[in-house]
N, CA and C atoms as a LAMMPS dump frame, in Angstrom:
ITEM: TIMESTEP
0
ITEM: NUMBER OF ATOMS
294
ITEM: BOX BOUNDS ff ff ff
-5.0000000000000000e+02 5.0000000000000000e+02
-5.0000000000000000e+02 5.0000000000000000e+02
-5.0000000000000000e+02 5.0000000000000000e+02
ITEM: ATOMS id mol type element x y z
1 1 1 N 6.023 -2.855 18.037
2 1 2 C 5.651 -2.682 16.628
3 1 3 C 5.002 -1.306 16.432
4 2 1 N 5.381 -0.64 15.361
5 2 2 C 4.856 0.702 15.084
6 2 3 C 3.37 0.628 14.728
7 3 1 N 2.654 1.677 15.072
8 3 2 C 1.237 1.734 14.716
9 3 3 C 1.11 2.161 13.253
10 4 1 N -0.063 1.925 12.692
11 4 2 C -0.348 2.335 11.317
12 4 3 C -0.06 3.826 11.159
13 5 1 N -0.533 4.63 12.117
14 5 2 C -0.351 6.087 12.045
15 5 3 C 1.134 6.45 12.052
16 6 1 N 1.919 5.772 12.892
17 6 2 C 3.367 6.054 12.943
18 6 3 C 4.033 5.705 11.616
19 7 1 N 3.612 4.579 11.038
20 7 2 C 4.221 4.146 9.765
21 7 3 C 3.907 5.144 8.648
22 8 1 N 2.635 5.555 8.523
23 8 2 C 2.286 6.449 7.396
24 8 3 C 2.803 7.871 7.604
25 9 1 N 3.255 8.213 8.809
26 9 2 C 3.838 9.532 9.049
27 9 3 C 5.287 9.623 8.59
28 10 1 N 5.806 8.566 7.983
29 10 2 C 7.182 8.551 7.502
30 10 3 C 7.382 9.617 6.423
31 11 1 N 8.623 10.132 6.335
32 11 2 C 8.91 11.065 5.249
33 11 3 C 9.264 10.313 3.961
34 12 1 N 9.345 8.976 4.044
35 12 2 C 9.474 8.147 2.831
36 12 3 C 8.067 7.851 2.337
37 13 1 N 7.898 7.596 1.038
38 13 2 C 6.578 7.167 0.575
39 13 3 C 6.234 5.8 1.171
40 14 1 N 5.011 5.674 1.66
41 14 2 C 4.534 4.422 2.241
42 14 3 C 3.411 3.9 1.354
43 15 1 N 3.635 2.738 0.751
44 15 2 C 2.62 2.103 -0.078
45 15 3 C 1.831 1.146 0.812
46 16 1 N 0.536 1.405 0.931
47 16 2 C -0.325 0.557 1.743
48 16 3 C -1.215 -0.254 0.811
49 17 1 N -1.142 -1.559 0.977
50 17 2 C -1.947 -2.489 0.19
51 17 3 C -3.09 -2.958 1.089
52 18 1 N -4.291 -2.429 0.846
53 18 2 C -5.474 -2.896 1.577
54 18 3 C -5.965 -4.15 0.859
55 19 1 N -5.962 -5.291 1.558
56 19 2 C -6.23 -6.574 0.922
57 19 3 C -7.055 -7.466 1.846
58 20 1 N -7.407 -8.64 1.336
59 20 2 C -8.117 -9.642 2.13
60 20 3 C -7.639 -11.026 1.7
61 21 1 N -7.636 -11.962 2.648
62 21 2 C -7.117 -13.303 2.359
63 21 3 C -7.931 -14.017 1.286
64 22 1 N -9.23 -13.751 1.209
65 22 2 C -10.115 -14.436 0.264
66 22 3 C -10.076 -13.833 -1.141
67 23 1 N -9.311 -12.771 -1.311
68 23 2 C -9.32 -12.001 -2.564
69 23 3 C -8.239 -12.506 -3.524
70 24 1 N -8.668 -13.049 -4.673
71 24 2 C -7.73 -13.555 -5.677
72 24 3 C -6.756 -12.507 -6.192
73 25 1 N -7.248 -11.328 -6.647
74 25 2 C -6.32 -10.299 -7.134
75 25 3 C -5.335 -9.828 -6.054
76 26 1 N -5.748 -9.884 -4.777
77 26 2 C -4.833 -9.497 -3.691
78 26 3 C -3.637 -10.445 -3.649
79 27 1 N -3.909 -11.732 -3.893
80 27 2 C -2.816 -12.718 -3.903
81 27 3 C -1.854 -12.427 -5.048
82 28 1 N -2.384 -11.914 -6.164
83 28 2 C -1.529 -11.56 -7.305
84 28 3 C -0.619 -10.383 -6.969
85 29 1 N -1.045 -9.533 -6.037
86 29 2 C -0.245 -8.352 -5.671
87 29 3 C 0.986 -8.73 -4.85
88 30 1 N 0.939 -9.832 -4.101
89 30 2 C 2.053 -10.177 -3.2
90 30 3 C 3.401 -10.242 -3.913
91 31 1 N 3.534 -11.047 -4.996
92 31 2 C 4.843 -11.087 -5.667
93 31 3 C 5.189 -9.755 -6.346
94 32 1 N 4.188 -9.012 -6.782
95 32 2 C 4.43 -7.708 -7.418
96 32 3 C 5.035 -6.752 -6.382
97 33 1 N 4.465 -6.74 -5.186
98 33 2 C 4.976 -5.859 -4.127
99 33 3 C 6.373 -6.292 -3.684
100 34 1 N 6.614 -7.594 -3.693
101 34 2 C 7.945 -8.098 -3.337
102 34 3 C 8.97 -7.617 -4.369
103 35 1 N 8.627 -7.711 -5.656
104 35 2 C 9.507 -7.212 -6.724
105 35 3 C 9.782 -5.732 -6.546
106 36 1 N 8.717 -4.99 -6.259
107 36 2 C 8.835 -3.546 -6.097
108 36 3 C 9.789 -3.208 -4.953
109 37 1 N 9.646 -3.911 -3.827
110 37 2 C 10.521 -3.677 -2.668
111 37 3 C 11.96 -4.017 -3.022
112 38 1 N 12.154 -5.097 -3.786
113 38 2 C 13.505 -5.474 -4.218
114 38 3 C 14.118 -4.393 -5.103
115 39 1 N 13.298 -3.783 -5.971
116 39 2 C 13.793 -2.744 -6.882
117 39 3 C 14.085 -1.441 -6.149
118 40 1 N 13.213 -1.066 -5.197
119 40 2 C 13.312 0.268 -4.586
120 40 3 C 13.95 0.254 -3.19
121 41 1 N 14.019 -0.925 -2.568
122 41 2 C 14.717 -1.054 -1.287
123 41 3 C 14.239 -0.092 -0.223
124 42 1 N 15.205 0.585 0.409
125 42 2 C 14.899 1.46 1.546
126 42 3 C 14.297 2.803 1.152
127 43 1 N 14.123 3.049 -0.159
128 43 2 C 13.513 4.323 -0.586
129 43 3 C 12.039 4.38 -0.2
130 44 1 N 11.424 3.196 -0.016
131 44 2 C 9.988 3.139 0.254
132 44 3 C 9.69 2.166 1.389
133 45 1 N 8.482 2.278 1.914
134 45 2 C 7.964 1.331 2.903
135 45 3 C 6.708 0.728 2.286
136 46 1 N 6.555 -0.584 2.392
137 46 2 C 5.352 -1.251 1.888
138 46 3 C 4.722 -2.033 3.033
139 47 1 N 3.439 -1.805 3.262
140 47 2 C 2.733 -2.616 4.251
141 47 3 C 1.426 -3.118 3.655
142 48 1 N 0.992 -4.269 4.115
143 48 2 C -0.302 -4.825 3.709
144 48 3 C -1.224 -4.792 4.905
145 49 1 N -2.428 -4.289 4.691
146 49 2 C -3.434 -4.216 5.743
147 49 3 C -4.583 -5.144 5.358
148 50 1 N -4.839 -6.147 6.206
149 50 2 C -5.962 -7.065 5.984
150 50 3 C -7.236 -6.345 6.424
151 51 1 N -8.128 -6.079 5.466
152 51 2 C -9.335 -5.287 5.777
153 51 3 C -10.277 -6.015 6.723
154 52 1 N -10.222 -7.346 6.734
155 52 2 C -11.083 -8.099 7.644
156 52 3 C -10.593 -8.001 9.091
157 53 1 N -9.274 -7.925 9.262
158 53 2 C -8.694 -7.845 10.608
159 53 3 C -8.544 -6.403 11.077
160 54 1 N -8.59 -5.457 10.172
161 54 2 C -8.391 -4.034 10.502
162 54 3 C -9.542 -3.216 9.932
163 55 1 N -10.736 -3.519 10.396
164 55 2 C -11.924 -2.872 9.84
165 55 3 C -11.945 -1.373 10.111
166 56 1 N -11.344 -0.94 11.21
167 56 2 C -11.325 0.501 11.523
168 56 3 C -10.536 1.264 10.46
169 57 1 N -9.366 0.748 10.095
170 57 2 C -8.544 1.408 9.064
171 57 3 C -9.262 1.371 7.722
172 58 1 N -9.874 0.241 7.402
173 58 2 C -10.602 0.114 6.134
174 58 3 C -11.753 1.117 6.09
175 59 1 N -12.448 1.279 7.198
176 59 2 C -13.571 2.225 7.254
177 59 3 C -13.064 3.661 7.178
178 60 1 N -11.977 3.938 7.884
179 60 2 C -11.424 5.303 7.904
180 60 3 C -11.081 5.785 6.496
181 61 1 N -10.536 4.883 5.671
182 61 2 C -10.12 5.263 4.315
183 61 3 C -11.143 4.841 3.263
184 62 1 N -12.336 4.454 3.724
185 62 2 C -13.456 4.117 2.831
186 62 3 C -13.041 3.106 1.757
187 63 1 N -12.414 2.028 2.198
188 63 2 C -12.005 0.964 1.284
189 63 3 C -13.251 0.159 0.904
190 64 1 N -13.613 0.218 -0.369
191 64 2 C -14.82 -0.459 -0.842
192 64 3 C -14.499 -1.737 -1.608
193 65 1 N -13.314 -1.805 -2.181
194 65 2 C -12.918 -2.995 -2.934
195 65 3 C -11.45 -3.286 -2.636
196 66 1 N -11.088 -4.55 -2.771
197 66 2 C -9.698 -4.942 -2.564
198 66 3 C -9.185 -5.632 -3.826
199 67 1 N -7.915 -5.483 -4.179
200 67 2 C -6.969 -4.642 -3.463
201 67 3 C -7.168 -3.155 -3.775
202 68 1 N -6.977 -2.329 -2.761
203 68 2 C -6.873 -0.887 -2.944
204 68 3 C -5.487 -0.501 -2.46
205 69 1 N -4.763 0.208 -3.303
206 69 2 C -3.413 0.654 -2.974
207 69 3 C -3.46 2.145 -2.696
208 70 1 N -2.779 2.554 -1.631
209 70 2 C -2.685 3.977 -1.307
210 70 3 C -1.229 4.305 -1.021
211 71 1 N -0.839 5.525 -1.362
212 71 2 C 0.494 6.01 -1.004
213 71 3 C 0.314 7.164 -0.023
214 72 1 N 1.036 7.065 1.084
215 72 2 C 1.042 8.121 2.094
216 72 3 C 2.434 8.719 2.159
217 73 1 N 2.483 10.004 2.421
218 73 2 C 3.761 10.67 2.668
219 73 3 C 3.516 11.672 3.778
220 74 1 N 4.309 11.592 4.835
221 74 2 C 4.145 12.476 5.993
222 74 3 C 2.712 12.452 6.522
223 75 1 N 2.104 11.26 6.521
224 75 2 C 0.763 11.101 7.079
225 75 3 C -0.373 11.481 6.156
226 76 1 N -0.05 12.01 4.972
227 76 2 C -1.09 12.44 4.028
228 76 3 C -1.25 11.415 2.919
229 77 1 N -2.494 11.156 2.543
230 77 2 C -2.758 10.287 1.399
231 77 3 C -2.499 11.101 0.132
232 78 1 N -1.557 10.626 -0.7
233 78 2 C -1.201 11.383 -1.906
234 78 3 C -1.626 10.684 -3.198
235 79 1 N -2.012 9.396 -3.102
236 79 2 C -2.393 8.65 -4.306
237 79 3 C -3.202 7.436 -3.882
238 80 1 N -4.124 7.032 -4.746
239 80 2 C -4.973 5.879 -4.424
240 80 3 C -5.493 5.256 -5.712
241 81 1 N -5.518 3.924 -5.762
242 81 2 C -6.105 3.236 -6.902
243 81 3 C -6.497 1.82 -6.479
244 82 1 N -7.622 1.363 -7.006
245 82 2 C -8.055 -0.009 -6.742
246 82 3 C -7.644 -0.901 -7.898
247 83 1 N -7.403 -2.17 -7.601
248 83 2 C -7.053 -3.136 -8.635
249 83 3 C -5.58 -3.475 -8.629
250 84 1 N -5.227 -4.416 -9.482
251 84 2 C -3.851 -4.909 -9.567
252 84 3 C -3.034 -3.988 -10.477
253 85 1 N -1.883 -3.57 -9.997
254 85 2 C -0.947 -2.796 -10.814
255 85 3 C 0.366 -3.551 -10.874
256 86 1 N 1.106 -3.345 -11.941
257 86 2 C 2.404 -4.005 -12.082
258 86 3 C 3.479 -3.214 -11.344
259 87 1 N 4.571 -3.899 -11.004
260 87 2 C 5.658 -3.27 -10.247
261 87 3 C 6.188 -2.021 -10.962
262 88 1 N 6.323 -2.101 -12.293
263 88 2 C 6.84 -0.95 -13.054
264 88 3 C 5.941 0.266 -12.938
265 89 1 N 4.622 0.047 -12.999
266 89 2 C 3.666 1.156 -12.859
267 89 3 C 3.787 1.777 -11.467
268 90 1 N 3.829 0.923 -10.453
269 90 2 C 3.921 1.412 -9.077
270 90 3 C 5.234 2.153 -8.841
271 91 1 N 6.311 1.647 -9.434
272 91 2 C 7.611 2.3 -9.265
273 91 3 C 7.574 3.711 -9.847
274 92 1 N 6.975 3.872 -11.038
275 92 2 C 6.883 5.207 -11.661
276 92 3 C 6.094 6.151 -10.768
277 93 1 N 5 5.657 -10.199
278 93 2 C 4.159 6.501 -9.34
279 93 3 C 4.921 6.876 -8.07
280 94 1 N 5.584 5.89 -7.446
281 94 2 C 6.311 6.142 -6.196
282 94 3 C 7.479 7.12 -6.395
283 95 1 N 8.103 7.097 -7.576
284 95 2 C 9.232 8.009 -7.845
285 95 3 C 8.821 9.468 -7.661
286 96 1 N 7.547 9.766 -7.951
287 96 2 C 7.069 11.153 -7.854
288 96 3 C 7.036 11.649 -6.411
289 97 1 N 6.988 10.726 -5.461
290 97 2 C 6.787 11.123 -4.061
291 97 3 C 8.039 10.958 -3.199
292 98 1 N 9.188 10.607 -3.825
293 98 2 C 10.403 10.395 -3.056
294 98 3 C 10.969 11.698 -2.545
């Protein structure tokens, strides 16, 4: 399995969903991210990082609230926002980084 660092070094936009199992809004993001992946397919990579199980990654990116969504391209963080976003909003943002 690829490491987090290997995944975010992709030349495709990588949407990282920092979430937690106990977080209600995080659960709302799951079907939204599934829709987004269905719409954009192989143009993007989407991963979910459980902040409770991956505290080092959460600390590295100073995740203070969940869900926090970040987009990485070639290992660089290019966009970040906390809270629930709709698939259409995320698709518009991701189009800028393709």
